[in-house]
N, C-alpha and C positions, 0 to 999 in steps of 0.2 A: 579290926580286920574285916568284920562284917560290913562296917560302914564303907570302907574302901572298895570292897567287892561290889556293893550296891551302886556306888558312884560310877564304877567302871562299866557295869552293865547298862546303866542309864545313858552314859555317853555313847556306847555302842549302838543302842537303839535309836538315839537321836541322829546318828549319822545316816540312817536309812529312812528317816522320816521326811516327807515332802516339805519343802520350805514354805513358810507362810507367805501368802500374796494378797494384795489388796485389789479388789474389784477385778479379779481375773475371771473372764467368761469362757476361755478356751479350756479344753481338756487335753489329756495326754495324747489323744488321737490326732491333734493338730500337727504334730511333728511328722505324721505320715499322710497328711491331706494336701493335695495340690490345689491351691486356690487360683481361680481364673483371674487374670489381670483385667481391669476395666477396659472396655473397647475404646480404641483410639478414635478421636473425632475424625469424621470424614473430611478429607482434603479435596476440595473442589479446585481443579486446575483451570484457571482462567485462560482462554485461548490468547496467544500472543498477538493475534490479529482478528479483531471482531468489530462489529458495529459500535461497540461501547468505547473503543479506544482509537478508532480510525480518525485521522484528521480530515478536514474538508467539510465538516458540518457547521453551518452558521445559522444564527437566528435570523428571521423567525422560522425558517423552513426546517432547521435541524438537519437530521439525516434524511435526505430527500430520496425516497424509494417508493413511489406510488404503486408500482406494479409488484412489489414484494420480492424482487429477485434476490436481494441480500438475505431476507428472512428465510428463504428456502435453501441457501447455499451454506456449505460447510466452510471451514477455514481455508482450505486449499482453493476452493472455487472462488471464495471472496477475494483472495489475493490475486487470482487471475482477472477478476473483474476490475480491480483497482489498477493492475498492470495495463490492461487495455485502455482504461480511462486516461491514465497519465500519459500513455504513449500517443493516443489520438489527440490529446490536448497539446502536446508538444509539436506534433506535426501540424496541427491547425494554426498554432502561433506562427510557425515558420511560413505556412501558406498565406496567412493574412499579410505578413511582412513581404512575401514574394509578390502578392497581388499589387500592393501599393508601390513598392520599389520598381518592379518590372514595368508597370505602366508609366511610372514617372520618367523613366529613362528610355522608353521605347522611341524608335526612330532616330536616336542619337548614335554617334560613333562609339559611345561607351560600351554598347552591347551589340556585338556582331556587325559592326559597321552600319548600323541602322537598318538591318534587314528584317528585324522583328518588329511588327507593329500590331495594332488592334488590341482587343481585350485580352486579359491575361490567360483566359482559358484556351486561347489558340496559340500561345507562345511556344509551348513544347513541340507542337507539330511543325513550327517554323524553324526550329533549331537545325543548323547545318548537319549533314551526315557525319556520324562519328561521335558527336557530342551527346546524342541521346544514349548511345551505348555506354559512354563514360558515366553519365548520371545514373543509369540503371546499375552499373557495376558498383558505384559508390554506395548506393542505397542497399544493395545486396550485402556488401561487406559490413556496413553498419548493423544491419539486421542479424547477420551471422555472429557478430561480436556480442550483441545484446542477448542472443540465444545462449551463447556459451557462458555468459556471466550469470544469467538468471534462471535458465531452464534446465531441467533434468535431462540427461542424455537419453534419447529414445531407447537405446539398448538397455538402460537400467530401469526404465519405467515399466509398470505392469501393463498388460494388454488391455485391461478394462479402465485404466486411468492414464491415458497418454497426455502429453503436454503439460506436465506439472512443473511448478516453480520449485526451486531449491528451498529447503527449510531455512537456511541462513540468509536468504535473499529477501530484501525488502522491496516491494514493487516500485520500480522507477529508479532505484539506487544503483546507478551504473558506475559509481566511483569517479564520475567526471566532474571535477571541480577545479578548473585551471586558475580561477581567480581566488580560490580559498575563501569563499563566502559561506560555506556550509557551517552552521552554528554547532557548537559542541554541547550546548544546553538542550536537553530533550524538549523542553517547552518551546524554546525558540525554534527548534527544528520543526516541530509540529506546525507552528505558525507559518514558517516558510513553505512547508508542503501545502498548507491550506491556500496560501496566496498563489502558488503555482497552479493548483487545481482550479481555483476560481478564474484565473486568467486563461487557462486552457479551455474551460467550459465556455467562457465568453467567446474565445477565438473559434471554437467549433461552430457556434451559432453564427458568428460573423462570416466565416469561410463558407458555410452553407448558403448564407444570404448572398454573398458575392457570386458564387457559382450559379445560383438560381437566377439572379438578376441579369447576369451577362448572357446566360443561355436563352433568356426570354427575348431580349431586344438587341443583343449583339453590341452593346455599348460598354465601354470600360468604366471602372469605378469613378475615376475623376470626371469622366463625361457625365455620369449621373449627377455628380455634385454640381456641375455647371448647368445642366438642364434644370435641376431643382432650384438653383438660384435664379435662373431666368423666369421660371414659372412663378416663383415667389414674388419677384419684382412685378410681373404682369398683374398679379392679384393684389398688389400693394401690401404684401406681408412684410 
């Protein structure tokens, strides 16, 4: 009887004894202690449009910005710079084509019954009445559509930041692709954008040269070619 009572008391005491643990460093206070979670690593958001991922940089010049405009610009300003560059390049390509085609057909019945002659810089002033207004209206409509596609509505823009591009608009992407030549692969698309930029940059230089040369001597582009060939023949070149 005494042995049974001793066994019962020993079992009761063991029920309230702490269980044995191996290599336990914490105490009973850990249950009431709030441990701070380790700080999450800082996430650096890379701008969706920056000098690091902009197409148009080619070796050996790389990203050509000698005056540092891009280095001082934020993402929104950089997008406006690229929008201006691609737009001027496209206009210059059309201008170069207009110089060459306009002067090639001048004096023929193909263009206004031969009424327009001389260098290309004088052609617009010779256009019959009414046609100039039509050209200006067409240009205005094209620019209005471009503004609606890419630019923030002035009513929604802040007073200190007018003329901003939409966040989802990529500079120059007017969704105009009637021939379906736009690549779906991002790498191929960047290559196509680079080609367009390079051609536009060359066209801007060419158009500026055409304008300056014709303004200086009043001769057309093809006339300059003819004069150059005659002078080369005279010097035996």
